[in-house]
Each structure stands twice: as structure tokens, then as C-alpha cells.
DRENTILUM-370306 format. One record per residue (C-alpha): residue number from 1; residue in one letter; x, y, z. Coordinates in nm, 3 decimals. Layout:
<lumros>
pos:code:xx:yy:zz
NUM:A:X:Y:Z
...
</lumros>
This chain:
<lumros>
pos:code:xx:yy:zz
1:X:5.245:-5.232:2.665
2:X:5.349:-4.874:2.606
3:X:5.729:-4.868:2.618
4:X:5.896:-4.667:2.893
5:X:6.121:-4.505:2.631
6:X:5.815:-4.367:2.450
7:X:5.669:-4.244:2.778
8:X:5.990:-4.065:2.875
9:X:6.011:-3.908:2.531
10:X:5.658:-3.771:2.574
11:X:5.733:-3.645:2.924
12:X:6.039:-3.460:2.793
13:X:5.813:-3.237:2.582
14:X:5.598:-3.090:2.862
15:X:5.503:-2.721:2.857
16:X:5.741:-2.502:3.055
17:X:5.467:-2.400:3.299
18:X:5.204:-2.626:3.452
19:X:4.997:-2.595:3.769
20:X:4.920:-2.926:3.937
21:X:4.743:-3.049:4.250
22:X:4.842:-3.382:4.403
23:X:4.607:-3.529:4.663
24:X:4.789:-3.802:4.851
25:X:5.125:-3.665:4.741
26:X:5.339:-3.729:5.048
27:X:5.402:-4.098:4.980
28:X:5.376:-4.372:4.723
29:X:5.255:-4.327:4.368
30:X:5.136:-3.970:4.413
31:X:5.480:-3.870:4.537
32:X:5.660:-4.052:4.255
33:X:5.441:-3.873:3.999
34:X:5.492:-3.538:4.168
35:X:5.870:-3.581:4.151
36:X:5.847:-3.678:3.784
37:X:5.660:-3.356:3.709
38:X:5.926:-3.153:3.889
39:X:6.194:-3.325:3.681
40:X:6.030:-3.265:3.344
41:X:5.852:-2.929:3.377
42:X:6.080:-2.624:3.377
43:X:5.861:-2.400:3.596
44:X:5.596:-2.607:3.771
45:X:5.358:-2.488:4.038
46:X:5.278:-2.787:4.255
47:X:5.037:-2.822:4.546
48:X:5.046:-3.145:4.738
49:X:4.813:-3.254:5.015
50:X:4.868:-3.512:5.286
51:X:4.866:-3.574:5.659
52:X:5.238:-3.578:5.741
53:X:5.419:-3.247:5.782
54:X:5.740:-3.437:5.856
55:X:5.721:-3.619:5.523
56:X:5.632:-3.294:5.347
57:X:5.935:-3.115:5.487
58:X:6.163:-3.381:5.339
59:X:5.980:-3.368:5.007
60:X:6.007:-2.990:4.988
61:X:6.384:-3.013:5.030
62:X:6.401:-3.275:4.754
63:X:6.183:-3.068:4.522
64:X:6.385:-2.751:4.567
65:X:6.702:-2.945:4.499
66:X:6.552:-3.125:4.200
67:X:6.408:-2.810:4.040
68:X:6.473:-2.478:4.219
69:X:6.266:-2.291:3.957
70:X:5.944:-2.459:4.070
71:X:5.690:-2.327:4.319
72:X:5.585:-2.581:4.581
73:X:5.315:-2.565:4.845
74:X:5.219:-2.834:5.097
75:X:4.871:-2.825:5.250
76:X:4.836:-3.051:5.555
77:X:4.495:-3.214:5.576
78:X:4.308:-3.538:5.642
79:X:4.105:-3.548:5.321
80:X:3.898:-3.845:5.435
81:X:3.687:-3.564:5.585
82:X:3.478:-3.387:5.321
83:X:3.480:-3.058:5.509
84:X:3.859:-3.066:5.497
85:X:3.842:-3.121:5.121
86:X:3.638:-2.802:5.088
87:X:3.886:-2.610:5.304
88:X:4.183:-2.729:5.095
89:X:4.011:-2.634:4.771
90:X:3.935:-2.287:4.903
91:X:4.305:-2.236:4.977
92:X:4.393:-2.331:4.621
93:X:4.119:-2.114:4.472
94:X:4.250:-1.810:4.658
95:X:4.601:-1.861:4.521
96:X:4.542:-1.983:4.165
97:X:4.337:-1.879:3.863
98:X:4.372:-2.218:3.697
99:X:4.487:-2.577:3.749
100:X:4.614:-2.796:3.463
101:X:4.635:-3.130:3.640
102:X:4.459:-3.289:3.937
103:X:4.618:-3.621:4.043
104:X:4.436:-3.818:4.310
105:X:4.587:-4.116:4.489
106:X:4.441:-4.074:4.838
107:X:4.342:-4.401:4.997
108:X:4.397:-4.630:5.291
109:X:4.346:-4.999:5.358
110:X:4.133:-5.020:5.671
111:X:3.884:-5.259:5.822
112:X:3.583:-5.094:5.983
113:X:3.750:-4.754:6.021
114:X:3.489:-4.478:6.031
115:X:3.543:-4.103:5.996
116:X:3.398:-3.844:6.232
117:X:3.156:-3.756:5.951
118:X:2.998:-4.101:5.960
119:X:3.174:-4.241:5.654
120:X:3.362:-4.563:5.594
121:X:3.717:-4.426:5.564
122:X:3.821:-4.629:5.261
123:X:3.508:-4.545:5.063
124:X:3.528:-4.180:5.162
125:X:3.883:-4.145:5.032
126:X:3.838:-4.343:4.711
127:X:3.494:-4.212:4.611
128:X:3.352:-3.916:4.801
129:X:3.671:-3.722:4.867
130:X:3.789:-3.764:4.509
131:X:3.457:-3.656:4.363
132:X:3.443:-3.352:4.592
133:X:3.790:-3.241:4.481
134:X:3.689:-3.279:4.117
135:X:3.368:-3.082:4.153
136:X:3.535:-2.808:4.355
137:X:3.827:-2.767:4.116
138:X:3.646:-2.810:3.783
139:X:3.618:-2.430:3.735
140:X:3.996:-2.393:3.776
141:X:4.059:-2.687:3.543
142:X:3.830:-2.542:3.281
143:X:4.006:-2.205:3.310
144:X:4.348:-2.360:3.238
145:X:4.529:-2.285:2.912
146:X:4.608:-2.603:2.723
147:X:4.616:-2.916:2.936
148:X:4.313:-2.984:3.160
149:X:4.315:-3.330:3.317
150:X:4.211:-3.537:3.619
151:X:4.394:-3.862:3.697
152:X:4.248:-4.097:3.958
153:X:4.498:-4.365:4.058
154:X:4.316:-4.671:4.185
155:X:4.210:-4.985:3.993
156:X:4.127:-4.882:3.639
157:X:4.038:-5.178:3.409
158:X:3.938:-5.386:3.713
159:X:3.574:-5.274:3.697
160:X:3.313:-5.526:3.806
161:X:2.942:-5.560:3.887
162:X:2.784:-5.334:4.147
163:X:2.582:-5.554:4.384
164:X:2.593:-5.377:4.721
165:X:2.291:-5.182:4.835
166:X:2.498:-4.889:4.960
167:X:2.812:-4.731:4.822
168:X:3.002:-4.736:5.151
169:X:3.040:-5.110:5.081
170:X:3.049:-5.198:5.449
171:X:2.859:-5.520:5.376
172:X:3.095:-5.653:5.108
173:X:3.324:-5.915:5.258
174:X:3.481:-6.047:4.937
175:X:3.785:-5.828:4.855
176:X:3.768:-5.895:4.480
177:X:3.399:-5.803:4.463
178:X:3.464:-5.494:4.669
179:X:3.748:-5.394:4.438
180:X:3.537:-5.449:4.127
181:X:3.250:-5.244:4.261
182:X:3.477:-4.962:4.382
183:X:3.659:-4.956:4.048
184:X:3.330:-4.925:3.859
185:X:3.210:-4.651:4.093
186:X:3.529:-4.450:4.040
187:X:3.496:-4.477:3.661
188:X:3.125:-4.394:3.655
189:X:3.182:-4.092:3.882
190:X:3.453:-3.968:3.645
191:X:3.196:-3.990:3.366
192:X:2.957:-3.786:3.583
193:X:3.224:-3.519:3.633
194:X:3.296:-3.512:3.260
195:X:2.932:-3.439:3.187
196:X:2.989:-3.111:3.370
197:X:3.316:-3.028:3.192
198:X:3.353:-3.170:2.840
199:X:3.677:-2.978:2.789
200:X:3.848:-3.168:3.073
201:X:3.975:-3.524:3.031
202:X:3.959:-3.791:3.302
203:X:4.175:-4.100:3.351
204:X:4.119:-4.388:3.596
205:X:4.434:-4.597:3.614
206:X:4.563:-4.911:3.777
207:X:4.935:-4.859:3.853
208:X:5.033:-5.222:3.908
209:X:5.237:-5.337:4.206
210:X:5.419:-5.036:4.347
211:X:5.576:-4.973:4.686
212:X:5.320:-4.735:4.841
213:X:5.294:-4.783:5.218
214:X:4.914:-4.804:5.185
215:X:4.898:-5.063:5.463
216:X:5.054:-4.828:5.718
217:X:4.728:-4.781:5.910
218:X:4.695:-5.153:5.975
219:X:4.992:-5.140:6.214
220:X:5.309:-5.343:6.252
221:X:5.166:-5.674:6.126
222:X:5.055:-5.521:5.796
223:X:5.386:-5.343:5.758
224:X:5.576:-5.669:5.802
225:X:5.347:-5.853:5.559
226:X:5.372:-5.568:5.307
227:X:5.750:-5.579:5.324
228:X:5.747:-5.956:5.285
229:X:5.527:-5.935:4.977
230:X:5.754:-5.671:4.824
231:X:6.056:-5.891:4.890
232:X:5.894:-6.196:4.729
233:X:5.726:-6.038:4.425
234:X:5.952:-5.737:4.386
235:X:6.208:-5.886:4.149
236:X:5.932:-5.998:3.909
237:X:5.628:-5.773:3.954
238:X:5.711:-5.457:4.145
239:X:5.719:-5.143:3.929
240:X:6.023:-4.928:4.022
241:X:5.928:-4.602:4.191
242:X:6.073:-4.374:3.925
243:X:5.911:-4.572:3.644
244:X:5.576:-4.552:3.822
245:X:5.613:-4.175:3.839
246:X:5.702:-4.149:3.471
247:X:5.407:-4.364:3.365
248:X:5.154:-4.172:3.571
249:X:5.292:-3.837:3.459
250:X:5.243:-3.958:3.101
251:X:4.881:-4.040:3.179
252:X:4.843:-3.690:3.319
253:X:4.995:-3.510:3.020
254:X:4.991:-3.720:2.702
255:X:4.768:-3.617:2.413
256:X:4.659:-3.980:2.391
257:X:4.411:-3.912:2.673
258:X:4.276:-3.579:2.552
259:X:3.934:-3.434:2.622
260:X:3.643:-3.522:2.395
261:X:3.678:-3.347:2.061
262:X:4.028:-3.225:2.148
263:X:4.335:-3.218:1.929
264:X:4.554:-3.519:2.001
265:X:4.929:-3.518:1.955
266:X:4.915:-3.895:1.910
267:X:4.641:-4.140:1.832
268:X:4.371:-4.109:2.094
269:X:4.295:-4.397:2.328
270:X:3.962:-4.578:2.342
271:X:3.742:-4.428:2.611
272:X:3.510:-4.590:2.863
273:X:3.216:-4.568:2.622
274:X:3.407:-4.765:2.357
275:X:3.471:-4.460:2.139
276:X:3.813:-4.325:2.047
277:X:3.894:-4.000:2.226
278:X:3.581:-3.995:2.442
279:X:3.748:-3.793:2.719
280:X:3.713:-4.056:2.996
281:X:3.957:-4.347:3.004
282:X:4.018:-4.654:3.218
283:X:4.380:-4.764:3.179
284:X:4.588:-5.057:3.304
285:X:4.945:-5.073:3.434
286:X:5.073:-5.116:3.079
287:X:4.920:-4.790:2.961
288:X:4.649:-4.969:2.762
289:X:4.277:-4.893:2.767
290:X:4.032:-5.141:2.913
291:X:3.928:-5.407:2.663
292:X:3.590:-5.535:2.555
293:X:3.526:-5.721:2.883
294:X:3.564:-5.396:3.079
295:X:3.355:-5.198:2.832
296:X:3.082:-5.462:2.856
297:X:3.070:-5.431:3.234
298:X:3.039:-5.054:3.209
299:X:2.769:-5.075:2.941
300:X:2.564:-5.310:3.156
301:X:2.601:-5.085:3.459
302:X:2.475:-4.787:3.261
303:X:2.182:-4.994:3.132
304:X:2.103:-5.075:3.496
305:X:2.132:-4.701:3.572
306:X:2.405:-4.774:3.823
307:X:2.588:-4.463:3.703
308:X:2.294:-4.251:3.821
309:X:2.273:-4.453:4.142
310:X:2.644:-4.404:4.222
311:X:2.619:-4.030:4.176
312:X:2.302:-4.007:4.385
313:X:2.464:-4.206:4.666
314:X:2.766:-3.975:4.668
315:X:2.556:-3.660:4.625
316:X:2.340:-3.746:4.927
317:X:2.642:-3.802:5.151
318:X:2.809:-3.481:5.039
319:X:2.489:-3.288:5.104
320:X:2.445:-3.448:5.446
321:X:2.797:-3.356:5.553
322:X:2.831:-3.008:5.404
323:X:2.466:-2.898:5.386
324:X:2.552:-2.767:5.039
325:X:2.421:-2.910:4.715
326:X:2.696:-3.024:4.477
327:X:2.721:-2.852:4.141
</lumros>
């Protein structure tokens, strides 16, 4: 496990100016990471996207108190809708010439919830929305001086076989199988994005048990159960909010997860292809890269051409919704 003291020491050495985009930044892990960046970067420019203006107003007050030298912009949007993703990215492109960090934590636990675009809401947020943000913002990431990184917060190192016949995963009833397939799809799609931008690094991480509010859309029963679980496991398993932010900020900025062929400030991590410093990483809650079992799963999926299949499934849906071919 990478020690929190080492992580904080790394975070204390951030450049004085960074431009970051947080998707899903009004609650949970995205918010904790956003606040960590504001603490450690002298002059950050931070965009954060979410559905709640009320939550954003509170966050903006906290940010301006925490670091009055920063520039902060909230963009309200339901990014389960791909057309909304495009609109958000256009707003950022108009304002910025580059982006150093894209942190994605958008997601919701829902059963059978469909979007107005004909997508399963959970799959849209975890896969299609995230990929669309990456593709749209890759030019700004590539234009950034120094740090260029995408962090997808989901279930890194939990990759499993892909058995469903469609990537919406509506037919998967086993939660563990669904998680394994979704985790693999996220990682393989990051590899697809990296093929378009070798100078950008990509991290898929599992944050551990953190208080996130992800069950909010299930209603009062889920909220009560979520609170009960936190109360029971919290003293032993729950990662404190501030520590979660520090750890994910480290993933977003440390030289350990540099782009392929980049200069690393520390020893590079092992990437998803089993090579040191490959530019795409799947990382657990301890800050460690996925081991041989994970790498084996990913190798077998590539041999089965599931990486190509995942991208084609996402590409077709994006084209259907936007009537524009993805880059």
C-alpha cells in the first residue's frame, strides 16, 4: 500500500497552475478530489459538472474560502445524456486552450433506469459518457504543458470476463459479473483513447469504500441501507473523505502514472499491458497496479478482440445519438 504520507508529500509539489475538469464533482469522491486540488495547487482553474446547482453553490463558497486565488466554474448538466456531454465540452473549449487533468466519477446505481436517448443510465454514465468526454477533450489535453492525464474512478483492478451480448448490460443479473464486465470495458476503452493520444496517460482506479451518496436515486430505502452499511463497516473499511481526495489527486498528478515514454519523477507503475510505464493503468484502493490475475483477464479479452468489440458498441451508440462519427 502506498503510504498516505508519501502521497501527501507528492501532492505538496504540484505545479502552481493546473487546469482540471471534474465530471461528477458535486458529491462524493469527485468532490473530495476537487477540494484536494484546490488545497495543493496555488492557482488552479477548476471546472466541475453535476446536476445540483444547490450543491454547487455550497461548493463554490468552500472553494473560494479554501483557495481564493483559484478560478472555479460550475456547469450544470445531466451527463447521462450524450448530447449534454457535447454541450458541456463546447463550453470548456470556448474558455480554455488546454486541460491538464480530466477526472471522471459520474455514475448512479439504478435498476432499469433508461435515458431519453435510449440508453441504460448506469452504462451510459460509466462507459459512453466517459468515453465521449475523453474523445471531446483529448485535443485540449494534448495541448497542455506538462501534465496530461485522465482518471476514471470506478472499479479498477476488478476486471472480469465480458460475456454479455450487448454493452448496455441490461441482461446481466449477477452484480459481480456486471461489475467485472463494466470494469473491463472501462479499462479497454481507456486503452482505445490512449491509441489516439500517446502523450496522455490514463488511470482506471478503484477507490475503496468511500461515502459517496451514489445510492441517492434509489430513494429512501437505499439511503437508509447505505447509512447502515457506513455505520457498520465505517470504523474498519471506510476511507475518510479527505484521504480519498488526497489519494485520487495523487493518481491524477504523480509521475508514477506518466504517459508512455514520458519522464517519470518516480518509478513508473506497471500498465495494463504488463509493461512498466505503458501509459494506461488499472489501480486499486491501495495505489497499487493490478496484478497478474488482472493482466491475464485483459490479455484474454484482447485475444478475443473484446477491446475492438467494446469500442464498436460504444461508437455505434454515440453515432446513433449524435449523428456524428467519433474521432
